[in-house]
C-alpha positions as a printed Julia matrix, in Angstrom:
280×3 Matrix{Float64}:
 46.72  -31.28   -83.56
 47.41  -29.21   -80.45
 47.37  -25.98   -79.42
 51.26  -25.9    -80.47
 51.19  -27.91   -83.97
 48.42  -25.47   -85.06
 50.26  -22.18   -83.33
 53.14  -23.61   -85.63
 51.65  -23.85   -89.0
 50.23  -20.53   -88.43
 54.06  -18.75   -87.7
 55.38  -20.54   -90.4
 52.47  -19.57   -93.3
 53.08  -15.81   -91.69
 56.9   -16.18   -92.13
 56.51  -17.1    -95.45
 54.26  -14.19   -96.68
 55.91  -11.29   -94.55
 58.69   -9.35   -94.38
 59.67   -9.69   -90.79
 62.22   -6.68   -90.35
 60.86   -4.93   -87.46
 60.01   -1.68   -88.08
 60.75    2.13   -86.01
 60.18    2.53   -82.38
 57.29    5.38   -81.94
 58.1     8.16   -81.1
 55.32    9.35   -79.27
 54.31    7.39   -75.97
 50.76    5.34   -76.87
 49.14    2.04   -75.62
 49.46   -0.45   -78.43
 46.67   -3.03   -78.96
 46.07   -5.49   -81.52
 42.35   -6.32   -82.56
 40.79   -8.93   -84.92
 37.11   -8.77   -85.54
 33.71   -8.14   -87.74
 31.71   -5.75   -88.45
 31.39   -4.19   -84.42
 35.96   -3.23   -85.0
 34.66   -2.87   -88.69
 32.16   -0.64   -89.9
 30.6     2.12   -92.09
 30.26    4.75   -91.56
 33.64    4.78   -89.76
 32.39    5.37   -86.52
 32.91    1.73   -84.73
 34.79    0.83   -81.41
 38.48    0.82   -82.91
 37.39    3.96   -84.89
 36.49    5.78   -81.53
 39.2     4.18   -79.26
 41.71    5.72   -82.51
 40.1     9.07   -82.2
 38.99    9.73   -79.16
 40.51   11.73   -76.52
 41.11    9.44   -73.11
 42.29   11.16   -70.69
 46.22   10.87   -70.0
 46.77    8.0    -73.34
 46.25    7.79   -76.83
 45.61    4.04   -78.79
 47.05    2.63   -81.24
 45.08   -0.06   -83.07
 46.58   -1.81   -85.41
 43.72   -4.43   -86.26
 42.12   -7.33   -89.45
 39.27   -6.85   -88.76
 36.56   -7.2    -91.48
 32.7    -6.14   -91.27
 30.24  -10.13   -92.17
 33.42  -12.15   -90.82
 33.24  -15.37   -89.07
 34.81  -16.95   -85.86
 35.71  -19.72   -88.39
 37.72  -17.75   -90.71
 39.14  -15.17   -88.04
 40.54  -18.28   -85.22
 41.12  -21.55   -87.84
 42.16  -19.55   -91.38
 44.7   -16.76   -92.87
 42.84  -14.19   -90.51
 45.71  -15.64   -87.73
 47.83  -15.62   -89.82
 47.86  -11.81   -89.97
 46.5   -11.68   -86.47
 49.82  -12.95   -85.4
 51.52  -11.1    -87.8
 50.85   -7.88   -85.82
 51.51   -9.41   -82.64
 55.3    -9.82   -84.45
 55.49   -6.52   -85.49
 53.19   -4.04   -82.44
 53.75   -5.61   -79.87
 50.56   -5.02   -78.31
 49.79   -4.25   -74.52
 46.09   -5.38   -75.39
 44.73   -7.82   -78.0
 40.47   -6.9    -78.54
 38.39   -9.88   -80.52
 34.85   -9.2    -81.46
 33.6   -12.42   -82.86
 30.24  -14.45   -83.32
 27.57  -12.46   -84.03
 27.27  -13.01   -87.26
 27.61  -16.84   -86.99
 24.35  -16.53   -85.46
 22.99  -14.11   -87.09
 21.45  -15.5    -90.59
 20.79  -19.13   -91.26
 21.54  -20.59   -87.96
 19.35  -18.45   -86.24
 16.57  -19.85   -88.79
 17.12  -23.8    -87.31
 17.19  -22.68   -83.51
 14.38  -22.11   -83.95
 11.0   -23.6    -82.96
  8.22  -22.5    -84.69
  5.01  -20.43   -83.39
  2.78  -22.85   -84.16
  4.66  -25.72   -82.89
  5.51  -23.66   -79.74
  1.76  -23.1    -78.85
  0.66  -26.46   -80.15
  2.39  -28.02   -77.61
  3.07  -25.58   -74.92
  5.84  -27.1    -72.55
  8.04  -26.8    -76.03
 10.72  -23.52   -75.86
 10.8   -20.74   -79.2
 14.25  -21.85   -78.62
 15.68  -25.85   -79.14
 17.6   -26.36   -75.75
 19.92  -28.57   -77.49
 21.03  -26.66   -80.7
 21.58  -23.17   -79.32
 24.18  -25.79   -76.51
 25.95  -27.4    -79.3
 26.05  -24.53   -80.49
 27.31  -21.7    -78.2
 28.98  -23.93   -75.79
 30.22  -26.34   -78.14
 31.06  -24.84   -81.57
 31.49  -21.46   -80.19
 33.24  -22.1    -77.09
 35.79  -25.14   -78.57
 37.05  -21.5    -81.42
 36.71  -18.85   -78.82
 39.51  -21.39   -76.4
 41.06  -21.81   -79.42
 41.31  -18.43   -80.67
 43.33  -17.61   -77.29
 45.98  -20.0    -76.77
 46.93  -19.32   -80.45
 46.73  -15.75   -79.39
 48.44  -16.28   -76.29
 50.98  -18.72   -77.89
 52.33  -16.01   -80.3
 52.87  -13.87   -77.43
 55.0   -15.76   -75.25
 56.79  -16.44   -78.18
 57.48  -13.06   -78.96
 58.06  -11.73   -75.21
 54.66  -10.91   -74.12
 53.91  -13.26   -71.41
 50.48  -13.23   -70.34
 49.23  -10.58   -72.78
 45.51   -8.84   -72.02
 42.46  -10.38   -74.17
 39.65   -8.36   -73.8
 36.38   -9.61   -75.47
 32.62   -8.51   -75.42
 29.37  -10.47   -75.61
 27.57   -7.12   -77.74
 24.08   -6.33   -76.06
 20.87   -6.5    -76.89
 19.55   -6.57   -80.12
 16.82   -4.71   -81.57
 14.9    -7.21   -83.67
 12.81   -5.04   -86.72
 13.9    -5.51   -90.17
 16.24   -2.45   -89.69
 19.16   -3.04   -92.54
 21.98   -0.91   -93.46
 20.81    1.78   -94.19
 17.48    0.72   -94.84
 18.77   -3.22   -96.69
 16.58   -2.2    -99.58
 17.65   -3.94  -102.33
 21.14   -5.58  -102.29
 22.56   -3.47   -99.1
 23.33   -5.39   -95.73
 20.06   -6.86   -93.84
 18.4    -7.66   -91.9
 19.75  -10.11   -90.82
 18.08  -11.43   -87.55
 14.03  -10.49   -88.83
 14.54  -13.07   -91.68
 14.79  -15.91   -90.13
 12.33  -14.84   -87.47
  9.32  -13.92   -89.7
  9.48  -17.76   -91.75
  9.17  -19.04   -87.83
  5.67  -17.48   -87.6
  6.77  -14.58   -85.39
  5.63  -10.86   -87.09
  7.73   -7.7    -86.22
  5.02   -5.63   -84.73
  2.13   -8.58   -83.81
  5.39  -10.31   -81.94
  7.6    -7.65   -80.73
  8.37   -8.47   -77.24
  8.32  -12.39   -77.91
 11.07  -11.29   -80.72
 13.18   -9.75   -78.34
 12.97  -12.11   -75.68
 14.24  -14.48   -77.71
 17.58  -12.48   -78.61
 18.02  -11.47   -75.0
 17.76  -14.82   -74.58
 21.0   -16.09   -77.28
 22.56  -13.15   -76.34
 23.21  -13.84   -72.78
 23.54  -17.58   -73.35
 26.38  -15.77   -75.51
 27.66  -13.59   -72.43
 27.14  -16.02   -70.1
 29.77  -18.93   -72.51
 32.42  -15.99   -72.66
 32.71  -15.58   -69.28
 32.9   -18.82   -68.11
 35.81  -19.4    -71.24
 36.99  -15.56   -69.18
 37.16  -16.62   -66.44
 39.73  -19.67   -66.63
 42.27  -18.04   -68.5
 44.79  -15.66   -66.65
 44.76  -11.72   -68.21
 41.76  -12.96   -70.69
 38.71  -10.4    -69.66
 35.33  -10.32   -70.21
 33.49   -7.4    -71.57
 29.13   -6.87   -70.75
 27.71   -4.44   -72.83
 24.21   -6.02   -71.76
 22.15   -2.89   -70.94
 24.73   -1.02   -71.34
 22.99   -0.28   -74.58
 18.8     2.33   -75.22
 16.44    1.43   -77.8
 17.52    4.69   -79.7
 21.42    3.61   -79.79
 20.98    0.69   -82.61
 21.16    1.94   -85.68
 19.54   -1.01   -86.83
 18.97   -5.18   -86.49
 23.48   -5.76   -85.05
 24.39   -2.36   -85.05
 24.66    0.72   -83.32
 24.42    4.33   -83.6
 27.73    6.67   -83.18
 26.9     7.09   -80.02
 25.86    2.87   -79.24
 29.04    3.12   -80.49
 30.89    5.16   -78.12
 28.42    3.98   -75.09
 30.39    0.56   -76.05
 33.56    1.86   -76.64
 33.97    2.85   -73.52
 32.95    0.28   -71.74
 35.74   -1.2    -72.73
 37.96    1.05   -72.7
 38.17    1.42   -68.82
 39.07   -2.9    -69.42
 42.05   -2.24   -71.17
 43.21    1.22   -69.05
 42.45   -1.11   -65.97
 45.42   -4.29   -67.14
 47.44   -1.66   -69.46
């Protein structure tokens, strides 16, 4: 199936699911954004990237953000599922000046992380053995994830071109160096979400205290690979921009294993806004 045929399939679903009458033009001058993403765009309490874009003063501009972001979203659903139908609708209805995307963190932070790692004892027994299986990492990030990102870009660009937006700027980000210390949302107790990284690392023999530095090296390697993939993808398309958030967040800016604090989200959003401003 080609991107064009997949896009037309989404468009057909969109046409039957939505009232396509255009809404009135906004009275105020605003920068319109359509966004799709995970908990970095849809977090509780509501101080995520999109909430910060919406509610903070940004000098001479105000951002009107239309999104279908959902905490816990996976690349598979955002790119190949009904989510893209909804994204098509938002692009058609609101004619954005930029499209923001946040995805991939949930695809690597759960059971996938367990599969990626060699057990610590195996690494110790075999001196040349890396902690992360390079073949699995390459296949997951540089093949599966990269294919999803390219298909997302081509689908969004197809819809943008169809409605007369041409090379709609697309802005991606690759997260920051998360801290795998076992903190979940609001502590992660009982039914609360998280932790996400700690269980796999613990089962693979990496103790929270004894191997804290090694845990961080593992996460750093994963985040570097993910950002390198995004940078390569972005560089191969016109008007696609990768925002590098590595080094933006300090340790104190992380509220749990995967999500920044309110101040951390502000720092990340400031960097993302700089890119949006440069292309809109």
